[in-house]
N, C-alpha and C positions, 0 to 999 in steps of 0.2 A: 557782610563778612567778609569776602576779597576785598572789597574797601580796607575796611578797620586794619584786616595782614598787613595789608602797602602803606599805612599810614605810620607817617615818622614817629616812634616812640620816644628813643632816643636818638642822636644825630645819626642818620642813615641806618637806621634798624627796623623793623617794622616786627610783627607780632610773630618771632621765631624764621622772619628772612631778612636779610641785608637788602641793604634798595643801593640803587644804584646813585646813587643824591644827584648835583647838581650838572655833572660830566654827561651822564644817562640817565635821565628822565625815564622812568617806566619799567627800569632796569632791577628785578631782584633774582633772590638765588639761596642756595646755602651751599657747603659743601662741608665734608663731616669722614671721618675717619679711624679705622679699627685697626689692631695689628694687621699687614700682609694686606689691605682693603682700602682703597679711598674713592670718594664719589665727587661727583663737584654739578651742582645744578647752576642756569643762565635763563632768564626766562624774560620775556618783554609784554606790559602786560596791556603794550597801546595795540601791538600788532597779533599777540596772540607766539609769537616766535620764541622756540628755545630750544633748549638742548640741555641732556644728562650723560655724562659721560662718569660710567663705574670703569674702578680697575683694581685686576687682584695683584696690586701693589704698593708699593708706602711712596710710590714714587708717581701716583696715581691724578693728585691734581696737579701736579708740576706739568705732567703730561697733557693733561687734562685744558689746563688755560692754555698751551696752543692747539689742541683742538679747538678751542670754542675759538681765540682768533679767525682760523682757518674758517671755518666756518659762518663765521660774523662776516666774514671779507666777499668770502664763496657765492653768502647768500645776499650781499650788501645791505648787513644790519643797520641801524643807525648808532653805532654801537664803538665807546671812546675805551678801549683796552684799559686796565690800572696798571702802574708798571710793575711786572713781579720781579721779586728778589732773585737779585745775581744769583745770593747764595745757594737756591735751588737748585737755577739752573747749573751750576759748577758742582755740586755734591753729584747732582744725578750723571755729569761727564764724569767726574773724578772714580763715580763708582763702576760704570760701565769701558771708561778708555781709560784711566788712570791719573796721576794728578799733574805729569808733562800738558796732559790735553787741556784738561780746569783750568790747568795755570795760563796758557794758548787760550783759550773760549776770553778766558777775565783780561787778559791784554789787547784781546783785541774789541774789546767790549768796551772797553778802558779806551782805547784809540781814533772809535766809531765816535764815543760819544754819543753814544745810542739813547735815547729820549724811553726805550723799551725796558730799559732793567734800574732799578734802585742800587746803585753800586757806589759804594765806602768801603770804612774799615770794617765795615759789621760782616760786607759779606766775605770775606778771606774768613775772618775772624769763625764767623759757624765752619766755611771749607775745614777750617783745620782741627776743630775743636771733633768735628763730624769721622775725621780721619781718626785724632787719637781713640775717639771711641772704638773706631773700627781699628782699633791696634795696630794702628798701620803710620808710626811713629815719626819716623825719618820723615816720611812725606807731609808731616804735620808740620812736622821742625823746619821743613821747606815751606813750607805756603805763612809760616807767620813769618820767617825770615823777608818774604819777600813783602808781609804788612809795615813792617817795620821800614823798610826800604820804603815804603810807599806812601804811608802815616808815620815821617819822624815825628813828630810833636804831638801824637799823641801815647800817653802813659798809659794805655788800653793795651795796645799792640805789644809792648814791651812784656805787660803782664803776662801776656798770651805766653810769648816765647821764652819767657822764664816757667810757666808751668810745663809745657811739653819739657 
């Protein structure tokens, strides 16, 4: 039964589990969320190693991914982490330390050329809409303006700025 669950049914998806694919053969896991709670599971079928992170937070998966990377590094797991959305990190920082800190982190990631994060116009767009939903309109406009500066050929970034 376990082997059937870990057999791809469609691309990198088994029965109820997401599979590591060619970058992480033998890895499987799942995550889930409900308002105010998030959890993430990562396991390795070849070694039996794994970790579960459960958080009383809407940022649990974002934090969980950092914890899983740390555990994998500490125990020398054969694991190539997927790129994390920069938007998740930026929203987390904006909520904890404010929009200027989030924009500084964005600049730092962009300048470093880090392959750890997916960084494109969508990252700032998600941050901007997150700020709008939090009724932080001036901060959202600031973020959208930065997106226009960094991606001046994208019609979507102008649309988002206009909406704000």
